[in-house]
C-alpha positions as CSV (number, residue, x, y, z in Angstrom):
1,M,15.2,9.0,-1.1
2,K,16.7,5.7,-2.1
3,L,14.0,3.1,-1.6
4,H,14.6,-0.5,-0.5
5,F,12.8,-2.8,-3.0
6,E,12.6,-6.5,-3.6
7,E,12.6,-7.7,-7.2
8,H,11.1,-10.6,-8.9
9,G,10.6,-12.2,-12.5
10,Q,12.7,-11.7,-15.6
11,Q,13.7,-8.4,-17.5
12,G,11.9,-8.3,-20.7
13,N,8.6,-9.1,-19.0
14,P,6.2,-6.3,-18.7
15,T,7.1,-4.5,-15.6
16,L,4.8,-4.3,-12.6
17,V,5.6,-2.0,-9.6
18,I,3.4,-2.7,-6.4
19,L,3.1,-0.2,-3.5
20,H,2.2,-1.4,-0.1
21,G,0.1,0.1,2.6
22,F,0.5,1.8,6.1
23,F,2.5,-0.2,8.6
24,A,3.3,-2.8,5.8
25,S,6.2,-3.3,3.6
26,S,7.5,-5.2,0.3
27,R,7.4,-8.5,2.4
28,N,3.5,-8.4,3.0
29,W,3.3,-8.5,-0.9
30,R,6.1,-11.4,-1.6
31,L,3.8,-14.2,-2.3
32,I,1.6,-12.4,-4.6
33,A,4.8,-10.7,-6.4
34,K,6.3,-14.2,-6.6
35,K,3.3,-15.7,-8.5
36,L,2.8,-12.4,-10.7
37,A,6.6,-12.9,-11.2
38,Q,5.7,-16.0,-13.7
39,N,4.4,-13.2,-16.3
40,Y,6.0,-9.7,-15.3
41,H,9.0,-8.3,-14.0
42,V,7.6,-7.2,-10.4
43,Y,9.3,-4.3,-8.3
44,V,8.0,-4.0,-4.9
45,P,9.5,-0.9,-3.0
46,D,9.5,-0.3,0.7
47,L,8.0,3.3,0.9
48,R,9.5,5.8,3.2
49,N,9.6,4.9,6.7
50,H,8.5,1.4,6.0
51,G,10.4,-1.7,5.9
52,L,14.1,-1.3,5.0
53,S,13.8,2.2,3.6
54,P,15.1,5.3,5.2
55,H,13.0,7.3,7.5
56,A,12.1,10.8,7.2
57,T,10.1,13.3,9.5
58,E,7.8,14.2,6.6
59,M,5.5,11.7,5.0
60,D,2.6,12.6,2.8
61,Y,1.3,11.5,-0.3
62,P,3.1,14.3,-2.6
63,K,6.6,13.3,-1.0
64,M,5.9,9.5,-1.4
65,A,4.9,9.8,-4.9
66,T,7.9,11.8,-5.8
67,D,10.2,8.9,-3.9
68,V,8.3,6.5,-6.3
69,K,9.1,8.9,-9.4
70,T,12.5,9.0,-8.5
71,F,12.5,5.3,-8.1
72,L,11.2,4.5,-11.5
73,A,14.0,6.8,-12.9
74,E,16.8,5.3,-11.2
75,H,15.6,1.9,-12.3
76,E,15.1,3.0,-15.8
77,I,11.4,1.6,-15.5
78,V,9.4,3.0,-18.4
79,R,5.8,3.0,-18.2
80,P,5.0,0.0,-16.1
81,F,1.7,-1.1,-14.7
82,L,1.4,0.4,-11.3
83,M,-0.6,-1.3,-8.3
84,G,-1.0,0.2,-4.8
85,H,-3.1,-1.1,-2.0
86,S,-4.6,1.1,0.7
87,M,-1.9,3.9,1.6
88,G,0.0,2.5,-1.7
89,G,-3.0,3.0,-3.5
90,K,-3.3,6.7,-2.6
91,V,0.5,7.3,-3.7
92,A,-0.3,5.5,-6.8
93,M,-3.3,7.7,-7.7
94,W,-1.3,10.8,-6.8
95,L,1.5,9.8,-9.1
96,A,-0.7,9.0,-12.0
97,L,-2.8,12.4,-11.7
98,N,0.5,14.3,-11.4
99,N,2.6,12.1,-14.0
100,P,0.2,10.2,-16.2
101,D,2.7,9.6,-19.0
102,L,5.1,7.6,-16.5
103,I,2.3,4.9,-16.1
104,Q,0.8,2.5,-18.5
105,K,-2.1,1.1,-16.4
106,L,-3.2,1.8,-12.8
107,I,-4.6,-0.7,-10.4
108,V,-5.8,0.6,-7.1
109,V,-6.5,-2.0,-4.4
110,D,-9.3,-1.2,-1.8
111,I,-9.0,2.6,-1.3
112,A,-10.6,5.9,-2.7
113,P,-9.2,9.2,-3.5
114,V,-10.8,10.8,-0.5
115,T,-10.2,11.7,3.1
116,Y,-11.3,9.0,5.5
117,Q,-12.6,9.7,9.0
118,H,-10.9,6.7,10.7
119,S,-7.8,7.5,13.0
120,F,-4.7,5.5,13.5
121,E,-4.3,7.2,17.0
122,N,-5.5,4.3,19.2
123,V,-3.5,1.9,17.3
124,I,0.0,3.9,17.6
125,K,-0.9,4.7,21.1
126,A,-1.1,0.9,21.9
127,L,2.2,0.2,20.2
128,L,3.8,3.2,22.0
129,G,2.7,1.8,25.3
130,L,4.2,-1.7,24.8
131,P,6.8,-2.2,27.3
132,L,9.4,-3.3,24.9
133,A,12.2,-3.6,27.6
134,E,9.9,-6.3,29.4
135,I,9.2,-8.3,26.2
136,R,10.9,-11.6,25.9
137,N,8.8,-13.3,22.8
138,R,6.7,-12.1,20.3
139,K,3.5,-14.2,21.8
140,Q,3.9,-12.0,24.9
141,A,3.7,-8.9,22.8
142,E,0.8,-10.0,21.0
143,D,-1.0,-11.0,24.2
144,L,-0.4,-7.5,25.7
145,L,-1.8,-5.9,22.3
146,A,-4.9,-8.1,22.5
147,E,-7.1,-5.7,24.6
148,P,-6.5,-2.4,22.5
149,L,-6.0,-4.5,19.2
150,P,-8.8,-7.2,19.3
151,D,-8.5,-8.4,15.8
152,L,-5.8,-10.9,15.8
153,S,-5.0,-11.0,12.0
154,F,-4.7,-7.2,12.3
155,R,-2.6,-7.6,15.6
156,Q,0.0,-10.0,13.8
157,F,0.2,-7.6,10.9
158,I,1.2,-4.8,13.0
159,L,3.8,-6.9,14.9
160,Q,5.6,-7.6,11.6
161,N,7.1,-4.4,12.6
162,L,8.5,-5.6,15.7
163,I,12.2,-6.7,15.4
164,L,14.7,-8.1,17.7
165,K,17.8,-6.2,17.5
166,E,21.0,-6.9,19.7
167,G,18.8,-8.9,22.1
168,E,16.0,-6.5,22.6
169,Y,12.8,-5.7,21.0
170,C,12.4,-2.5,19.2
171,W,10.0,-1.2,16.4
172,R,11.3,-1.1,12.8
173,T,9.3,1.9,12.2
174,D,9.4,5.4,13.8
175,L,6.1,5.5,15.6
176,A,6.7,9.1,16.3
177,I,6.9,9.9,12.6
178,F,3.7,7.6,11.9
179,Q,1.8,9.7,14.9
180,K,2.6,12.8,13.3
181,A,2.0,11.5,9.6
182,A,-1.5,9.7,10.3
183,P,-3.7,12.5,9.5
184,A,-1.9,13.0,6.3
185,I,-2.2,9.2,5.5
186,I,-5.9,9.2,6.0
187,A,-6.5,12.2,3.9
188,F,-6.0,12.8,-0.1
189,P,-4.3,15.9,-1.3
190,D,-6.6,18.5,-2.9
191,S,-7.0,17.4,-6.3
192,E,-9.4,20.1,-7.8
193,E,-7.0,21.8,-10.3
194,L,-5.7,18.5,-11.5
195,A,-6.8,17.0,-14.9
196,S,-8.3,13.7,-14.5
197,F,-6.0,10.5,-15.5
198,S,-6.8,9.4,-18.8
199,G,-5.2,6.2,-18.9
200,Q,-7.0,2.7,-18.1
201,S,-7.5,2.0,-14.4
202,M,-9.1,-0.5,-12.3
203,F,-10.2,-0.2,-8.7
204,V,-10.4,-3.7,-6.8
205,I,-12.8,-3.8,-3.6
206,G,-13.0,-6.3,-0.9
207,E,-16.6,-7.0,-0.4
208,R,-16.8,-6.8,3.3
209,S,-14.3,-3.8,3.2
210,T,-15.6,-0.4,4.4
211,H,-12.6,1.4,2.6
212,V,-14.5,1.9,-0.7
213,K,-18.2,2.8,-0.3
214,E,-20.9,3.6,-3.0
215,Q,-20.7,7.5,-2.2
216,H,-17.0,7.0,-3.3
217,Y,-17.6,6.2,-6.9
218,E,-18.5,9.5,-8.0
219,K,-15.1,10.9,-6.9
220,I,-13.4,7.8,-8.5
221,E,-15.2,8.4,-11.7
222,T,-14.3,12.1,-11.7
223,L,-10.6,11.7,-11.3
224,F,-10.5,8.1,-13.0
225,P,-12.9,8.4,-15.8
226,G,-13.9,4.9,-17.2
227,A,-12.1,3.1,-14.3
228,A,-13.2,-0.7,-14.1
229,I,-14.5,-1.1,-10.4
230,E,-14.2,-4.7,-9.6
231,T,-15.3,-6.4,-6.2
232,I,-13.8,-9.8,-4.8
233,A,-16.4,-11.8,-3.0
234,N,-15.8,-13.0,0.7
235,S,-12.8,-10.6,1.3
236,G,-12.1,-7.5,3.3
237,H,-9.4,-4.9,3.2
238,W,-6.5,-7.5,2.7
239,L,-8.3,-9.1,-0.2
240,H,-5.2,-10.0,-1.9
241,A,-4.1,-12.1,0.9
242,E,-7.7,-13.5,1.7
243,Q,-8.9,-14.4,-2.0
244,P,-5.4,-14.5,-3.7
245,E,-6.4,-16.6,-6.8
246,Q,-9.5,-14.1,-7.5
247,F,-7.2,-11.1,-7.2
248,L,-4.4,-12.5,-9.4
249,A,-7.1,-13.4,-12.0
250,L,-8.5,-9.8,-12.1
251,V,-5.0,-8.4,-12.3
252,N,-3.7,-10.6,-15.1
253,R,-7.1,-10.0,-17.1
254,F,-6.8,-6.2,-16.6
255,T,-3.0,-5.7,-17.6
256,T,-3.5,-8.1,-20.7
257,S,-6.8,-6.4,-22.0
258,N,-6.9,-3.7,-24.6
259,S,-10.1,-2.3,-23.2
């Protein structure tokens, strides 16, 4: 699959590839990518079924990791720093575990290599229930989703996937594919037979986030021995947007460190 992507910074600088989360796209990382582009050559692909990349009925971590592996080969990207947030973090971890020689250093943002218990079913049902033919503006859609999706910031994040096409609102994403793939997204593939990742890795956690808990540390340390675990204060799951300066400082320190 040929992934759409955004590119920032100059060739010749160290290369950094950023992988976004579920329901997100490269545009969600644009501000961070542009700041990182002062020191790095940054690529931000849209993963399959997201943003402007092609749609496919199958969406799981092995397939998405293969997409990224193909992306690296197509663009002749050699041993980049690889960073992934949430779903993108799981894609990055799976790629690192199966192709460790492709990556220089790994940065995982607020996710662990485990299967989660939460579900996207209510979110997807709410979006499928939105009467698109009756929507006249984005504010109307936001109001209609206020009850099933009470968190305003999350609602606005999700509605980035609502686009106006030929005078009518529609979803950029294929919600039927997302509904089918959701169980694979909250899961993590069986890694029992895989060797641990011997390269340098850093896990960045939001202080208020519930995505990485203390009981997950053992699994992280098993698969990524010696991983640095950093917590950003006063932040949740979208810590890169909530505390960008602290986040950028951690990324720059990790990528330039020899230890």
